[in-house]
C-alpha positions as CSV (number, residue, x, y, z in Angstrom):
1,M,94.4,126.4,137.5
2,D,96.7,126.3,134.5
3,Q,93.8,127.4,132.3
4,I,92.9,130.3,134.7
5,F,96.5,131.6,134.8
6,A,97.5,130.8,131.3
7,K,100.0,133.2,130.0
8,P,97.8,134.6,127.0
9,R,95.0,135.3,129.5
10,M,97.3,137.0,132.0
11,L,98.9,139.1,129.3
12,F,95.5,140.2,127.8
13,M,94.3,140.9,131.3
14,V,97.2,143.3,131.7
15,V,96.1,145.0,128.4
16,I,92.6,145.4,129.8
17,L,93.6,146.7,133.2
18,L,96.0,149.3,131.5
19,T,93.3,150.4,129.2
20,I,91.0,151.0,132.0
21,V,93.6,152.9,134.1
22,V,94.7,155.2,131.2
23,G,91.0,155.9,130.3
24,E,90.2,156.8,134.0
25,Y,93.2,159.0,134.3
26,I,92.4,160.9,131.0
27,L,88.6,161.3,131.6
28,H,88.3,161.7,135.4
29,P,90.7,164.6,136.0
30,N,88.8,166.7,133.4
31,H,85.4,165.8,135.1
32,W,84.3,164.0,131.9
33,D,81.8,161.1,132.4
34,T,83.5,157.9,131.7
35,W,80.4,155.6,131.1
36,P,80.0,156.4,127.3
37,A,83.6,155.1,126.6
38,F,83.5,152.1,128.8
39,M,80.2,151.0,127.5
40,C,81.9,150.7,124.1
41,M,84.5,148.6,125.8
42,V,81.8,146.3,127.3
43,F,79.9,145.9,123.9
44,F,83.2,145.1,122.2
45,F,83.7,142.2,124.4
46,C,79.9,141.3,123.9
47,V,80.6,141.0,120.1
48,H,83.7,138.8,120.9
49,R,86.1,141.5,119.9
50,D,84.8,141.5,116.3
51,F,86.6,144.7,115.0
52,K,84.3,145.1,112.2
53,Q,81.6,145.9,114.8
54,M,83.6,149.0,115.9
55,P,81.5,151.5,113.7
56,H,78.2,150.0,114.7
57,I,79.2,150.5,118.4
58,L,80.6,153.9,118.1
59,I,78.1,155.5,115.7
60,G,75.1,153.6,117.1
61,G,76.2,154.7,120.5
62,A,76.6,158.3,119.7
63,F,73.2,158.3,117.9
64,G,71.6,156.7,120.9
65,I,73.0,159.3,123.3
66,F,71.7,162.1,120.7
67,Q,68.2,160.9,121.5
68,I,68.4,162.6,124.8
69,W,68.7,165.9,123.1
70,L,65.9,165.1,120.7
71,I,63.6,163.8,123.2
72,K,63.8,167.1,125.1
73,K,62.7,168.8,122.0
74,W,59.9,166.3,121.8
75,Y,58.8,167.0,125.3
76,A,58.6,170.8,124.6
77,V,56.1,169.9,121.9
78,M,54.2,167.0,123.4
79,V,54.0,167.7,127.1
80,P,51.7,170.7,126.7
81,V,49.5,168.7,124.3
82,F,49.0,166.2,127.2
83,G,48.2,169.0,129.6
84,G,51.6,169.3,131.3
85,D,53.7,172.4,132.1
86,L,57.5,171.9,131.9
87,A,57.8,175.0,134.2
88,K,56.0,173.0,136.8
89,Y,58.1,169.8,136.6
90,T,57.0,168.2,139.8
91,D,53.3,168.8,139.3
92,P,51.4,165.4,138.9
93,H,49.8,166.5,135.6
94,T,53.2,167.3,134.2
95,Q,54.7,164.1,135.4
96,H,51.9,162.1,133.7
97,A,52.4,164.2,130.5
98,L,56.1,163.4,130.6
99,F,55.5,159.7,131.0
100,T,53.0,159.6,128.1
101,S,55.4,161.6,125.8
102,K,58.4,159.4,126.8
103,L,56.5,156.2,126.1
104,I,55.3,157.4,122.6
105,Y,58.9,158.5,121.7
106,I,60.4,155.2,122.8
107,L,57.8,153.1,120.9
108,I,58.5,155.1,117.8
109,F,62.3,154.9,118.3
110,V,62.2,151.1,118.9
111,A,60.0,150.6,115.9
112,L,62.5,152.5,113.8
113,I,65.3,150.2,115.0
114,V,63.4,147.1,114.0
115,L,62.4,148.6,110.6
116,L,65.8,150.1,109.6
117,K,68.4,148.0,111.4
118,D,69.2,146.1,108.2
119,T,69.0,149.4,106.0
120,I,70.8,151.9,108.1
121,P,72.7,149.5,110.6
122,H,75.2,151.9,111.8
123,L,72.6,154.2,113.2
124,F,69.8,151.9,114.2
125,N,71.0,148.8,116.0
126,D,70.9,147.2,119.5
127,F,73.9,149.4,120.7
128,T,71.9,152.5,119.9
129,F,69.1,151.4,122.1
130,M,71.3,150.4,125.0
131,F,73.1,153.8,124.8
132,F,69.7,155.5,124.8
133,I,68.7,153.8,127.9
134,A,72.1,154.4,129.8
135,A,72.1,158.2,128.6
136,G,68.4,158.4,129.8
137,I,69.3,157.0,133.2
138,A,72.2,159.4,133.5
139,A,70.2,162.4,132.4
140,G,67.3,161.4,134.6
141,A,69.6,161.4,137.8
142,H,71.0,164.7,136.8
143,T,67.4,166.1,136.6
144,S,66.5,164.6,139.9
145,I,69.5,166.0,141.7
146,A,68.9,169.4,140.0
147,V,65.2,169.5,141.2
148,A,66.0,168.4,144.7
149,A,68.7,170.9,145.1
150,K,66.7,173.7,143.7
151,T,63.8,172.8,145.9
152,V,65.9,173.0,149.1
153,A,67.5,176.2,147.9
154,G,64.1,177.6,147.3
155,Y,63.0,176.9,150.9
156,A,66.2,178.3,152.2
157,T,65.7,181.5,150.3
158,A,62.2,181.9,151.5
159,V,63.2,181.4,155.3
160,V,65.9,184.0,154.9
161,A,63.7,186.4,152.9
162,A,61.3,186.4,155.8
163,T,64.0,188.1,157.9
164,E,63.9,191.0,155.4
165,N,67.6,191.4,156.1
166,E,69.0,192.5,152.8
167,A,72.6,191.7,153.6
168,L,71.6,188.2,154.8
169,I,69.4,187.7,151.8
170,A,72.3,188.7,149.4
171,G,74.8,186.5,151.3
172,M,72.4,183.5,151.3
173,Q,71.7,183.9,147.5
174,G,75.5,184.1,146.7
175,A,76.1,181.0,148.8
176,L,73.2,179.1,147.2
177,D,74.5,179.9,143.7
178,K,77.9,178.6,144.5
179,A,76.4,175.5,146.0
180,L,74.1,174.8,143.1
181,A,76.9,175.3,140.6
182,S,79.2,172.7,142.4
183,V,76.5,170.2,143.2
184,V,74.1,170.0,140.3
185,P,75.6,168.0,137.5
186,V,75.5,169.2,133.9
187,T,73.9,167.1,131.2
188,N,76.1,167.7,128.1
189,V,74.8,165.4,125.4
190,F,77.4,166.4,122.8
191,E,80.3,165.9,125.3
192,W,78.8,162.4,125.9
193,M,78.8,161.8,122.2
194,A,82.4,162.9,121.8
195,I,83.5,160.7,124.8
196,C,81.8,157.8,123.1
197,I,83.2,158.2,119.6
198,I,86.8,159.3,120.7
199,G,87.2,157.7,124.0
200,G,85.3,154.5,123.1
201,G,87.1,154.3,119.8
202,L,90.7,154.7,121.4
203,I,89.6,152.0,124.0
204,I,88.5,149.5,121.3
205,L,91.7,150.2,119.3
206,A,93.8,149.6,122.4
207,L,92.0,146.3,123.2
208,H,92.1,145.1,119.5
209,Y,95.8,145.9,118.9
210,G,96.7,144.9,122.5
211,G,95.2,141.5,121.6
212,V,97.2,141.4,118.4
213,L,100.4,142.1,120.4
214,V,99.6,139.4,122.8
215,G,99.1,137.0,119.9
216,K,102.5,138.0,118.5
217,I,104.3,137.6,121.8
218,M,102.7,134.1,122.2
219,G,103.8,133.1,118.7
220,A,102.4,133.3,115.1
221,G,98.8,132.6,114.9
222,A,98.1,132.7,118.6
223,Q,95.2,134.7,119.9
224,P,94.4,136.0,123.3
225,P,91.7,134.2,125.2
226,S,88.1,134.8,124.7
227,A,86.9,137.5,127.0
228,H,83.4,137.9,128.2
229,H,82.9,140.8,130.7
């Protein structure tokens, strides 16, 4: 029990909890996604709070998120090559073309990480790939929500249009536009990159210097306990 509730551990726990609370209160009220910043926090613990790894986490993370912007450009070129039509997103042929295009992009990207991680370590590293995966999951969820919402809206519009009541059609269209604007999430890759670099950077700084402060409180040379989260 003494080891669990040791003073250094308790003090550093307070630093971690305060960092989370402050981060949430800054990001959430502004409707900014918190995951890029807190992924930086997790990876900082994964490298045992090695402050020298901060540039690799932040730059690699932002570069990984940037792949979501690049892969959309890739889709625009490659999906038609494989017989798909991005205007018909749910069509089975388009889904197959998207899968094939995505697989090729991922294979190329992973190959570049393996080949360049020692040459350009800030851009091509393990953090880059993990952020790419997380950003892809987030963007994919946004796309699924958007497709579902627009499909429902399309059916609702068709039903109302069948009444041939212009006033009802106009009212329904206005209501649907407001609903879609409030329900469908926006994928803003550059905002995610900024949250990763700025928000993640501030979190890592808070944890690093919070640990230094705990060490000074506990005495010269003392360090906060190892934290694996």
